[in-house]
N, CA, C and O atoms as CSV, one atom per row, in Angstrom:
chain,resi,resn,atom,element,x,y,z
A,1,MET,N,N,108.999,66.872,115.632
A,1,MET,CA,C,108.734,67.585,114.547
A,1,MET,C,C,109.787,67.849,113.561
A,1,MET,O,O,109.375,67.717,112.409
A,2,LEU,N,N,111.360,68.274,113.690
A,2,LEU,CA,C,112.121,68.264,113.214
A,2,LEU,C,C,113.201,66.789,112.639
A,2,LEU,O,O,114.191,66.814,111.908
A,3,ASP,N,N,112.659,65.849,113.176
A,3,ASP,CA,C,113.192,64.239,113.091
A,3,ASP,C,C,112.829,63.844,111.579
A,3,ASP,O,O,111.637,63.651,111.341
A,4,LEU,N,N,113.632,63.728,110.681
A,4,LEU,CA,C,113.085,63.512,109.335
A,4,LEU,C,C,112.190,62.483,109.055
A,4,LEU,O,O,111.572,62.639,108.002
A,5,ASP,N,N,111.943,61.484,109.687
A,5,ASP,CA,C,111.109,60.503,109.866
A,5,ASP,C,C,109.600,61.156,109.887
A,5,ASP,O,O,108.723,61.092,109.026
A,6,THR,N,N,109.601,61.842,111.239
A,6,THR,CA,C,108.091,62.265,111.417
A,6,THR,C,C,107.930,63.700,110.355
A,6,THR,O,O,106.868,63.968,109.793
A,7,TYR,N,N,108.960,64.381,110.241
A,7,TYR,CA,C,108.912,65.614,109.499
A,7,TYR,C,C,108.325,65.342,107.926
A,7,TYR,O,O,107.904,66.260,107.223
A,8,LYS,N,N,108.377,63.784,107.457
A,8,LYS,CA,C,108.154,63.530,106.107
A,8,LYS,C,C,106.543,63.338,106.454
A,8,LYS,O,O,105.667,63.543,105.614
A,9,ILE,N,N,106.294,62.932,107.761
A,9,ILE,CA,C,104.491,62.674,107.943
A,9,ILE,C,C,104.005,63.806,107.964
A,9,ILE,O,O,103.150,63.786,107.079
A,10,TRP,N,N,104.020,64.952,108.503
A,10,TRP,CA,C,103.366,66.085,109.091
A,10,TRP,C,C,103.653,67.045,108.013
A,10,TRP,O,O,103.006,68.093,108.021
A,11,THR,N,N,104.563,66.839,107.044
A,11,THR,CA,C,104.485,68.116,106.192
A,11,THR,C,C,104.097,67.374,104.630
A,11,THR,O,O,104.175,67.909,103.525
A,12,GLU,N,N,103.760,66.288,104.888
A,12,GLU,CA,C,102.914,65.830,103.734
A,12,GLU,C,C,101.643,66.804,102.986
A,12,GLU,O,O,101.875,67.162,101.831
A,13,PRO,N,N,100.839,67.067,103.369
A,13,PRO,CA,C,99.634,68.029,103.119
A,13,PRO,C,C,100.398,69.114,102.304
A,13,PRO,O,O,99.782,69.606,101.359
A,14,PHE,N,N,101.689,69.554,102.558
A,14,PHE,CA,C,102.329,70.698,101.888
A,14,PHE,C,C,102.661,69.931,100.156
A,14,PHE,O,O,102.180,70.400,99.125
A,15,SER,N,N,103.569,68.702,100.207
A,15,SER,CA,C,103.677,68.422,98.721
A,15,SER,C,C,103.837,66.915,99.340
A,15,SER,O,O,104.329,66.716,100.451
A,16,PRO,N,N,103.398,65.962,98.547
A,16,PRO,CA,C,103.766,64.495,98.784
A,16,PRO,C,C,105.297,64.177,98.444
A,16,PRO,O,O,106.011,64.558,97.516
A,17,GLY,N,N,105.495,63.484,99.349
A,17,GLY,CA,C,107.144,63.027,99.250
A,17,GLY,C,C,108.108,64.103,99.989
A,17,GLY,O,O,109.319,64.127,99.773
A,18,SER,N,N,107.452,64.993,100.887
A,18,SER,CA,C,108.442,66.178,101.610
A,18,SER,C,C,109.235,65.589,102.109
A,18,SER,O,O,109.067,64.462,102.576
A,19,SER,N,N,110.332,66.257,102.121
A,19,SER,CA,C,111.838,65.820,102.738
A,19,SER,C,C,112.695,67.184,103.006
A,19,SER,O,O,112.252,68.238,102.550
A,20,TYR,N,N,113.780,67.174,103.658
A,20,TYR,CA,C,114.439,68.002,103.889
A,20,TYR,C,C,116.260,67.457,103.488
A,20,TYR,O,O,116.654,66.303,103.317
A,21,GLU,N,N,116.933,68.528,103.443
A,21,GLU,CA,C,118.376,67.688,103.224
A,21,GLU,C,C,119.046,68.732,103.707
A,21,GLU,O,O,119.040,69.818,103.128
A,22,GLY,N,N,119.867,68.453,105.119
A,22,GLY,CA,C,120.796,69.640,106.212
A,22,GLY,C,C,120.460,68.899,107.065
A,22,GLY,O,O,120.126,67.718,107.162
A,23,ASP,N,N,120.684,70.359,108.145
A,23,ASP,CA,C,120.224,69.767,109.322
A,23,ASP,C,C,119.948,71.273,110.061
A,23,ASP,O,O,120.183,72.357,109.528
A,24,TRP,N,N,119.498,71.109,111.157
A,24,TRP,CA,C,118.765,72.332,111.935
A,24,TRP,C,C,119.515,73.310,112.901
A,24,TRP,O,O,118.872,74.042,113.653
A,25,THR,N,N,121.066,73.314,112.866
A,25,THR,CA,C,122.092,73.978,113.449
A,25,THR,C,C,122.001,75.377,112.708
A,25,THR,O,O,122.055,75.632,111.505
A,26,GLU,N,N,121.832,76.273,113.910
A,26,GLU,CA,C,122.185,77.910,113.559
A,26,GLU,C,C,123.064,77.760,112.487
A,26,GLU,O,O,124.005,76.971,112.401
A,27,GLY,N,N,122.496,78.972,111.295
A,27,GLY,CA,C,123.566,79.167,110.433
A,27,GLY,C,C,123.818,77.847,108.980
A,27,GLY,O,O,124.336,78.028,107.878
A,28,SER,N,N,123.361,76.886,109.431
A,28,SER,CA,C,123.377,75.930,108.468
A,28,SER,C,C,122.431,76.289,107.452
A,28,SER,O,O,121.569,77.152,107.614
A,29,LYS,N,N,122.665,75.339,105.960
A,29,LYS,CA,C,121.576,75.374,104.742
A,29,LYS,C,C,120.870,74.432,105.022
A,29,LYS,O,O,121.325,73.604,105.812
A,30,ILE,N,N,119.734,74.274,104.553
A,30,ILE,CA,C,118.687,73.556,104.609
A,30,ILE,C,C,117.958,73.483,103.336
A,30,ILE,O,O,117.470,74.557,102.985
A,31,LEU,N,N,117.741,72.361,102.463
A,31,LEU,CA,C,116.823,72.226,101.478
A,31,LEU,C,C,115.478,71.618,101.798
A,31,LEU,O,O,115.480,70.565,102.435
A,32,PHE,N,N,114.044,72.289,101.341
A,32,PHE,CA,C,112.968,71.552,101.813
A,32,PHE,C,C,112.767,71.196,100.855
A,32,PHE,O,O,112.690,72.149,100.080
A,33,VAL,N,N,112.568,69.978,100.229
A,33,VAL,CA,C,112.181,69.376,98.687
A,33,VAL,C,C,111.259,68.312,99.021
A,33,VAL,O,O,111.105,67.598,100.012
A,34,SER,N,N,110.568,68.446,97.654
A,34,SER,CA,C,109.931,67.102,97.371
A,34,SER,C,C,110.030,66.750,95.702
A,34,SER,O,O,110.392,67.683,94.985
A,35,PRO,N,N,109.748,65.549,95.110
A,35,PRO,CA,C,109.495,65.271,93.839
A,35,PRO,C,C,108.708,65.854,92.976
A,35,PRO,O,O,107.582,65.365,93.069
A,36,ASP,N,N,108.790,66.915,91.940
A,36,ASP,CA,C,107.968,67.733,91.025
A,36,ASP,C,C,107.547,66.590,90.122
A,36,ASP,O,O,107.804,65.415,90.386
A,37,GLU,N,N,106.859,67.008,88.997
A,37,GLU,CA,C,105.835,66.379,88.352
A,37,GLU,C,C,107.277,64.985,87.495
A,37,GLU,O,O,107.079,63.775,87.389
A,38,ASN,N,N,108.474,65.688,87.080
A,38,ASN,CA,C,109.404,64.841,86.515
A,38,ASN,C,C,110.141,64.144,87.347
A,38,ASN,O,O,110.969,63.410,86.807
A,39,GLY,N,N,110.089,64.144,88.801
A,39,GLY,CA,C,110.965,63.419,89.766
A,39,GLY,C,C,112.013,63.668,90.171
A,39,GLY,O,O,112.717,62.992,90.921
A,40,LYS,N,N,112.270,64.961,89.572
A,40,LYS,CA,C,113.280,65.876,90.264
A,40,LYS,C,C,113.027,66.443,91.524
A,40,LYS,O,O,111.852,66.566,91.871
A,41,MET,N,N,114.134,66.888,92.430
A,41,MET,CA,C,113.902,67.470,93.591
A,41,MET,C,C,113.675,68.713,93.511
A,41,MET,O,O,114.677,69.325,93.142
A,42,SER,N,N,112.483,69.567,93.761
A,42,SER,CA,C,112.223,70.943,93.895
A,42,SER,C,C,111.807,71.660,95.206
A,42,SER,O,O,111.648,70.949,96.197
A,43,GLY,N,N,111.658,72.697,95.286
A,43,GLY,CA,C,111.367,73.426,96.698
A,43,GLY,C,C,112.216,74.652,97.070
A,43,GLY,O,O,112.662,75.486,96.282
A,44,MET,N,N,112.367,74.616,98.428
A,44,MET,CA,C,112.955,75.989,98.958
A,44,MET,C,C,114.271,75.840,99.643
A,44,MET,O,O,114.514,74.992,100.501
A,45,LEU,N,N,115.098,76.736,99.188
A,45,LEU,CA,C,116.579,76.877,99.496
A,45,LEU,C,C,116.427,77.692,100.825
A,45,LEU,O,O,115.794,78.746,100.891
A,46,SER,N,N,116.952,77.208,101.682
A,46,SER,CA,C,116.680,78.205,103.181
A,46,SER,C,C,118.045,78.027,104.188
A,46,SER,O,O,118.780,77.051,104.040
A,47,TYR,N,N,118.256,78.837,105.003
A,47,TYR,CA,C,119.270,78.848,106.147
A,47,TYR,C,C,118.423,79.063,107.568
A,47,TYR,O,O,117.481,79.850,107.665
A,48,ILE,N,N,118.967,78.152,108.750
A,48,ILE,CA,C,118.807,78.478,109.642
A,48,ILE,C,C,118.946,79.543,110.407
A,48,ILE,O,O,119.842,79.534,111.250
A,49,LYS,N,N,118.157,80.588,110.282
A,49,LYS,CA,C,118.518,82.104,110.835
A,49,LYS,C,C,119.011,81.814,112.842
A,49,LYS,O,O,119.947,82.225,113.528
A,50,GLU,N,N,118.107,81.148,113.061
A,50,GLU,CA,C,117.991,81.139,114.773
A,50,GLU,C,C,117.608,79.822,115.168
A,50,GLU,O,O,116.676,79.271,114.583
A,51,ASN,N,N,118.212,79.264,116.081
A,51,ASN,CA,C,117.782,77.875,116.802
A,51,ASN,C,C,117.800,77.707,118.392
A,51,ASN,O,O,118.835,77.433,119.000
A,52,ARG,N,N,116.701,77.876,118.940
A,52,ARG,CA,C,116.987,77.826,120.598
A,52,ARG,C,C,116.387,76.363,120.722
A,52,ARG,O,O,115.162,76.251,120.764
A,53,PRO,N,N,116.842,75.728,120.756
A,53,PRO,CA,C,116.045,74.198,121.089
A,53,PRO,C,C,115.064,74.431,122.063
A,53,PRO,O,O,115.282,75.082,123.084
A,54,TYR,N,N,113.830,73.841,121.733
A,54,TYR,CA,C,112.735,73.445,122.399
A,54,TYR,C,C,111.720,74.999,122.658
A,54,TYR,O,O,110.605,75.047,123.179
A,55,GLU,N,N,112.598,76.251,122.062
A,55,GLU,CA,C,111.876,77.248,122.274
A,55,GLU,C,C,111.567,78.046,120.947
A,55,GLU,O,O,110.524,78.680,120.785
A,56,PHE,N,N,112.482,77.958,120.106
A,56,PHE,CA,C,112.356,78.913,118.872
A,56,PHE,C,C,112.922,78.562,117.682
A,56,PHE,O,O,114.133,78.409,117.841
A,57,ILE,N,N,112.580,78.372,116.580
A,57,ILE,CA,C,113.411,78.331,115.402
A,57,ILE,C,C,112.858,79.263,114.224
A,57,ILE,O,O,111.673,79.509,114.002
A,58,SER,N,N,113.951,79.718,113.531
A,58,SER,CA,C,113.740,80.943,112.335
A,58,SER,C,C,114.327,80.226,111.148
A,58,SER,O,O,115.457,79.738,111.165
A,59,ILE,N,N,113.442,80.182,110.031
A,59,ILE,CA,C,114.282,79.880,108.724
A,59,ILE,C,C,113.974,80.817,107.890
A,59,ILE,O,O,112.826,81.104,107.552
A,60,GLU,N,N,114.806,81.249,107.580
A,60,GLU,CA,C,114.897,82.441,106.058
A,60,GLU,C,C,115.228,81.514,104.723
A,60,GLU,O,O,116.236,80.845,104.499
A,61,ASN,N,N,114.280,81.661,104.077
A,61,ASN,CA,C,114.671,81.259,102.680
A,61,ASN,C,C,115.214,82.398,102.052
A,61,ASN,O,O,114.990,83.564,102.376
A,62,LYS,N,N,116.021,81.960,101.036
A,62,LYS,CA,C,117.136,82.509,100.054
A,62,LYS,C,C,116.822,82.541,98.726
A,62,LYS,O,O,117.306,83.335,97.919
A,63,GLY,N,N,115.823,81.478,98.425
A,63,GLY,CA,C,115.930,81.046,96.906
A,63,GLY,C,C,115.050,79.760,96.611
A,63,GLY,O,O,114.410,79.381,97.593
A,64,ILE,N,N,114.903,79.071,95.542
A,64,ILE,CA,C,114.186,77.873,95.231
A,64,ILE,C,C,115.408,76.680,94.945
A,64,ILE,O,O,116.616,76.919,94.907
A,65,VAL,N,N,114.880,75.589,94.791
A,65,VAL,CA,C,115.353,74.367,94.308
A,65,VAL,C,C,114.341,73.861,93.185
A,65,VAL,O,O,113.134,73.684,93.354
A,66,LYS,N,N,115.074,73.657,91.981
A,66,LYS,CA,C,113.891,73.560,90.902
A,66,LYS,C,C,115.068,72.541,90.022
A,66,LYS,O,O,116.229,72.689,89.639
A,67,GLU,N,N,114.095,71.514,89.963
A,67,GLU,CA,C,114.899,70.004,89.195
A,67,GLU,C,C,116.142,70.126,89.760
A,67,GLU,O,O,117.086,70.477,89.051
A,68,GLY,N,N,116.305,69.872,91.029
A,68,GLY,CA,C,117.776,69.333,91.657
A,68,GLY,C,C,118.591,70.708,91.573
A,68,GLY,O,O,119.644,70.547,92.191
A,69,LYS,N,N,118.514,71.836,91.109
A,69,LYS,CA,C,119.051,72.902,91.150
A,69,LYS,C,C,118.821,74.088,92.356
A,69,LYS,O,O,117.673,74.240,92.775
A,70,GLU,N,N,119.861,74.879,92.877
A,70,GLU,CA,C,119.968,75.930,93.844
A,70,GLU,C,C,119.820,77.001,92.828
A,70,GLU,O,O,120.565,77.134,91.857
A,71,ILE,N,N,118.631,77.885,93.171
A,71,ILE,CA,C,118.426,78.893,92.291
A,71,ILE,C,C,118.295,80.195,93.361
A,71,ILE,O,O,117.388,80.296,94.187
A,72,THR,N,N,119.445,81.222,93.168
A,72,THR,CA,C,119.009,82.454,94.080
A,72,THR,C,C,119.118,83.747,93.542
A,72,THR,O,O,119.449,84.805,94.078
A,73,THR,N,N,118.775,83.474,92.359
A,73,THR,CA,C,118.536,84.926,91.310
A,73,THR,C,C,117.441,84.527,90.500
A,73,THR,O,O,116.949,83.406,90.373
A,74,GLY,N,N,117.061,85.842,89.856
A,74,GLY,CA,C,115.581,85.497,88.818
A,74,GLY,C,C,114.348,85.967,89.657
A,74,GLY,O,O,114.364,86.348,90.827
A,75,GLU,N,N,113.563,85.889,89.040
A,75,GLU,CA,C,111.950,86.602,89.513
A,75,GLU,C,C,111.624,85.718,90.438
A,75,GLU,O,O,111.481,86.066,91.610
A,76,GLU,N,N,111.460,84.431,90.024
A,76,GLU,CA,C,111.085,83.396,90.574
A,76,GLU,C,C,111.356,82.982,92.094
A,76,GLU,O,O,110.562,82.730,93.001
A,77,ALA,N,N,113.197,83.006,92.048
A,77,ALA,CA,C,113.309,82.558,93.541
A,77,ALA,C,C,113.624,84.081,94.341
A,77,ALA,O,O,113.849,84.010,95.550
A,78,GLU,N,N,113.641,85.404,93.703
A,78,GLU,CA,C,113.161,86.314,94.298
A,78,GLU,C,C,111.794,86.729,95.045
A,78,GLU,O,O,111.713,87.609,95.901
A,79,GLU,N,N,110.922,86.075,94.650
A,79,GLU,CA,C,109.695,85.965,95.044
A,79,GLU,C,C,109.725,85.579,96.576
A,79,GLU,O,O,109.071,86.222,97.398
A,80,TYR,N,N,110.492,84.529,96.911
A,80,TYR,CA,C,110.631,83.767,97.884
A,80,TYR,C,C,111.674,84.232,98.790
A,80,TYR,O,O,111.709,83.949,99.988
A,81,ALA,N,N,112.603,85.025,98.114
A,81,ALA,CA,C,114.216,84.934,98.930
A,81,ALA,C,C,113.641,86.531,99.963
A,81,ALA,O,O,113.025,87.489,99.495
A,82,GLY,N,N,114.053,86.366,101.275
A,82,GLY,CA,C,114.176,87.110,102.595
A,82,GLY,C,C,112.504,86.660,103.241
A,82,GLY,O,O,111.874,87.519,103.857
A,83,SER,N,N,112.053,85.602,103.076
A,83,SER,CA,C,110.734,85.371,103.601
A,83,SER,C,C,111.148,84.430,104.821
A,83,SER,O,O,112.097,83.650,104.751
A,84,LEU,N,N,110.338,84.582,105.947
A,84,LEU,CA,C,110.575,83.963,107.042
A,84,LEU,C,C,109.678,82.754,107.289
A,84,LEU,O,O,108.581,82.707,106.732
A,85,GLU,N,N,110.170,81.577,108.258
A,85,GLU,CA,C,109.389,80.775,108.795
A,85,GLU,C,C,109.325,80.997,110.337
A,85,GLU,O,O,110.402,81.581,110.455
A,86,ASN,N,N,108.982,80.960,111.197
A,86,ASN,CA,C,109.299,81.321,112.643
A,86,ASN,C,C,108.445,80.035,113.380
A,86,ASN,O,O,107.441,79.549,112.859
A,87,TYR,N,N,108.809,79.738,114.209
A,87,TYR,CA,C,108.273,78.328,114.976
A,87,TYR,C,C,108.551,78.891,116.447
A,87,TYR,O,O,109.722,79.150,116.727
A,88,THR,N,N,107.412,79.127,117.543
A,88,THR,CA,C,107.897,79.374,118.324
A,88,THR,C,C,107.272,78.234,119.222
A,88,THR,O,O,106.132,77.959,118.850
A,89,PHE,N,N,107.770,77.401,120.447
A,89,PHE,CA,C,107.233,76.483,121.450
A,89,PHE,C,C,106.840,76.748,122.637
A,89,PHE,O,O,107.772,77.156,123.331
A,90,LYS,N,N,105.740,76.684,123.232
A,90,LYS,CA,C,105.391,76.981,124.689
A,90,LYS,C,C,104.895,76.012,125.211
A,90,LYS,O,O,104.083,75.361,124.554
A,91,GLU,N,N,105.246,75.593,126.627
A,91,GLU,CA,C,104.885,74.705,127.136
A,91,GLU,C,C,103.751,75.020,128.145
A,91,GLU,O,O,103.814,75.898,129.005
A,92,MET,N,N,102.958,74.389,127.978
A,92,MET,CA,C,101.482,74.795,128.498
A,92,MET,C,C,100.648,73.501,129.207
A,92,MET,O,O,99.985,72.711,128.535
A,93,ASP,N,N,100.790,73.424,130.621
A,93,ASP,CA,C,99.783,72.339,130.903
A,93,ASP,C,C,100.432,70.706,130.285
A,93,ASP,O,O,99.644,69.883,129.819
A,94,SER,N,N,101.662,70.475,130.354
A,94,SER,CA,C,102.573,69.701,130.025
A,94,SER,C,C,102.618,68.939,128.501
A,94,SER,O,O,103.081,67.870,128.105
A,95,LYS,N,N,101.878,70.079,127.856
A,95,LYS,CA,C,101.791,70.225,126.540
A,95,LYS,C,C,102.382,71.365,125.780
A,95,LYS,O,O,102.611,72.470,126.271
A,96,THR,N,N,102.582,71.062,124.711
A,96,THR,CA,C,103.423,72.168,123.758
A,96,THR,C,C,102.951,72.637,122.719
A,96,THR,O,O,102.935,71.983,121.676
A,97,GLU,N,N,102.427,73.994,122.822
A,97,GLU,CA,C,101.816,74.885,121.616
A,97,GLU,C,C,102.990,75.049,120.650
A,97,GLU,O,O,104.151,75.360,120.917
A,98,VAL,N,N,102.446,74.777,119.503
A,98,VAL,CA,C,103.423,75.309,118.421
A,98,VAL,C,C,102.745,76.857,117.827
A,98,VAL,O,O,101.526,76.956,117.690
A,99,ILE,N,N,103.706,78.056,117.490
A,99,ILE,CA,C,102.860,78.938,117.070
A,99,ILE,C,C,103.792,79.278,115.473
A,99,ILE,O,O,104.969,79.639,115.494
A,100,VAL,N,N,103.237,79.136,114.563
A,100,VAL,CA,C,103.790,79.381,113.155
A,100,VAL,C,C,103.760,80.885,112.816
A,100,VAL,O,O,102.611,81.326,112.839
A,101,ASP,N,N,104.414,81.513,112.603
A,101,ASP,CA,C,104.565,82.790,112.292
A,101,ASP,C,C,105.335,82.833,110.755
A,101,ASP,O,O,106.527,82.547,110.646
A,102,LEU,N,N,104.518,83.217,109.631
A,102,LEU,CA,C,105.063,83.607,108.261
A,102,LEU,C,C,105.325,84.547,107.911
A,102,LEU,O,O,104.512,85.348,108.373
A,103,SER,N,N,106.312,85.216,107.074
A,103,SER,CA,C,106.130,86.782,106.959
A,103,SER,C,C,106.933,86.752,105.479
A,103,SER,O,O,107.695,85.794,105.354
A,104,GLY,N,N,106.886,87.326,104.780
A,104,GLY,CA,C,107.150,87.239,103.228
A,104,GLY,C,C,107.563,88.568,102.710
A,104,GLY,O,O,106.913,89.530,103.121
A,105,PRO,N,N,108.814,88.847,101.637
A,105,PRO,CA,C,108.831,90.047,101.518
A,105,PRO,C,C,107.842,91.196,100.556
A,105,PRO,O,O,107.964,92.393,100.298
A,106,GLY,N,N,106.802,90.109,100.191
A,106,GLY,CA,C,105.575,91.035,99.393
A,106,GLY,C,C,103.941,90.379,99.629
A,106,GLY,O,O,103.773,89.600,100.568
A,107,GLU,N,N,103.030,90.665,98.921
A,107,GLU,CA,C,101.957,89.922,98.941
A,107,GLU,C,C,101.868,88.841,98.483
A,107,GLU,O,O,102.593,88.726,97.495
A,108,ILE,N,N,101.192,87.762,98.780
A,108,ILE,CA,C,100.684,86.185,97.877
A,108,ILE,C,C,99.278,86.389,97.561
A,108,ILE,O,O,98.526,87.028,98.297
A,109,ASP,N,N,98.950,85.883,96.542
A,109,ASP,CA,C,97.865,85.986,95.630
A,109,ASP,C,C,96.999,85.387,96.434
A,109,ASP,O,O,97.505,84.779,97.377
A,110,GLU,N,N,95.457,85.373,96.312
A,110,GLU,CA,C,94.843,84.737,97.440
A,110,GLU,C,C,94.735,83.194,97.185
A,110,GLU,O,O,94.640,82.465,98.172
A,111,GLU,N,N,94.741,82.690,96.031
A,111,GLU,CA,C,94.763,81.435,95.671
A,111,GLU,C,C,95.989,80.445,96.706
A,111,GLU,O,O,95.813,79.406,97.342
A,112,LEU,N,N,97.231,81.302,96.518
A,112,LEU,CA,C,98.298,80.727,97.134
A,112,LEU,C,C,97.925,80.939,98.740
A,112,LEU,O,O,97.685,79.967,99.456
A,113,LYS,N,N,97.906,81.929,99.100
A,113,LYS,CA,C,97.166,82.083,100.661
A,113,LYS,C,C,96.347,81.141,100.943
A,113,LYS,O,O,96.391,80.593,102.045
A,114,GLN,N,N,95.424,80.777,99.962
A,114,GLN,CA,C,94.310,79.632,100.884
A,114,GLN,C,C,94.923,78.297,100.649
A,114,GLN,O,O,94.502,77.409,101.390
A,115,TYR,N,N,95.911,77.934,99.695
A,115,TYR,CA,C,96.665,76.774,99.698
A,115,TYR,C,C,97.158,76.350,100.756
A,115,TYR,O,O,97.035,75.234,101.260
A,116,PHE,N,N,98.079,77.788,101.335
A,116,PHE,CA,C,98.887,77.688,102.770
A,116,PHE,C,C,98.107,77.449,103.864
A,116,PHE,O,O,98.560,76.730,104.755
A,117,GLN,N,N,96.747,78.039,103.981
A,117,GLN,CA,C,95.740,77.815,105.288
A,117,GLN,C,C,95.442,76.594,105.344
A,117,GLN,O,O,95.706,75.907,106.330
A,118,ASP,N,N,94.836,76.140,104.274
A,118,ASP,CA,C,94.257,74.866,104.474
A,118,ASP,C,C,95.444,73.755,104.642
A,118,ASP,O,O,95.221,72.738,105.299
A,119,SER,N,N,96.912,74.017,103.930
A,119,SER,CA,C,98.024,72.731,104.115
A,119,SER,C,C,98.680,72.754,105.521
A,119,SER,O,O,99.170,71.822,106.160
A,120,TRP,N,N,98.515,74.519,105.938
A,120,TRP,CA,C,99.040,74.735,107.410
A,120,TRP,C,C,97.907,73.748,108.568
A,120,TRP,O,O,98.253,72.918,109.408
A,121,GLN,N,N,96.794,74.121,108.290
A,121,GLN,CA,C,95.696,73.231,108.917
A,121,GLN,C,C,95.849,71.879,109.067
A,121,GLN,O,O,95.759,71.334,110.167
A,122,LYS,N,N,96.072,71.297,108.047
A,122,LYS,CA,C,96.034,69.938,108.049
A,122,LYS,C,C,97.418,69.170,108.412
A,122,LYS,O,O,97.464,68.077,108.976
A,123,ALA,N,N,98.473,69.890,108.013
A,123,ALA,CA,C,99.922,69.701,108.464
A,123,ALA,C,C,99.979,70.053,110.333
A,123,ALA,O,O,100.128,69.167,111.175
A,124,LEU,N,N,99.894,70.852,110.500
A,124,LEU,CA,C,99.588,70.735,112.225
A,124,LEU,C,C,98.489,69.796,113.119
A,124,LEU,O,O,98.612,69.397,114.277
A,125,GLN,N,N,97.631,69.635,112.387
A,125,GLN,CA,C,96.706,68.729,112.776
A,125,GLN,C,C,97.804,67.123,112.874
A,125,GLN,O,O,97.845,66.354,113.835
A,126,LYS,N,N,98.498,67.014,111.711
A,126,LYS,CA,C,99.180,65.649,111.936
A,126,LYS,C,C,100.434,65.798,112.772
A,126,LYS,O,O,101.077,64.806,113.115
A,127,LEU,N,N,100.736,66.850,113.055
A,127,LEU,CA,C,101.904,67.094,113.859
A,127,LEU,C,C,101.085,66.855,115.176
A,127,LEU,O,O,101.810,66.232,115.951
A,128,LYS,N,N,99.997,67.078,115.667
A,128,LYS,CA,C,99.249,67.108,116.787
A,128,LYS,C,C,99.381,65.515,116.943
A,128,LYS,O,O,100.214,65.002,117.690
A,129,GLN,N,N,98.485,64.797,116.167
A,129,GLN,CA,C,98.544,63.293,116.398
A,129,GLN,C,C,100.022,62.408,116.153
A,129,GLN,O,O,100.081,61.203,116.402
A,130,LEU,N,N,100.874,62.978,115.773
A,130,LEU,CA,C,102.414,62.641,116.231
A,130,LEU,C,C,102.927,62.528,117.635
A,130,LEU,O,O,103.529,61.661,118.269
A,131,ALA,N,N,102.469,63.716,117.881
A,131,ALA,CA,C,102.998,63.929,119.741
A,131,ALA,C,C,102.297,63.543,120.485
A,131,ALA,O,O,102.753,63.399,121.619
A,132,GLU,N,N,100.617,63.123,120.202
A,132,GLU,CA,C,99.811,62.539,121.104
A,132,GLU,C,C,100.156,61.056,120.959
A,132,GLU,O,O,99.585,60.218,121.658
C-alpha cells in the first residue's frame, strides 16, 4: 500500500498520475501529488502524524501543493489544513482489513463527498486486487 510503485496503482482513481514525494516516517513531510491540467504537480501538503507499522498510520494535511508550490495559507489551503486521514490495519483470518477514517475541519459539499465515496470504493478495490 505504501510502496511508491503500488501506491501509484491503487490511488489512480483519485487522480491520474497520483504519486507521493517524501516518506512515511512519523513526523516527516509528504506531498501527495499528481499533474494538473498544465502538467504542474498539485495536491496535498501533509505530515505523517503517527506511524505504527502494520497497525496504524495517521496523516495530517497542512495545506496544498499548487503548480509545484507548497501553500499553507489562504482560503484554499485552510480548507484542508487540519484534516486527517487515518488508516487502521487489522489482521483477520490471515487477511488484512484496512479501515479508512477521514475527518476534516469543516463540512464538504455533496458533490465532493460523492467524488470521495466513489473514488475510495474504486481505490480500495484496486488495493485489494494488488494484495491478492
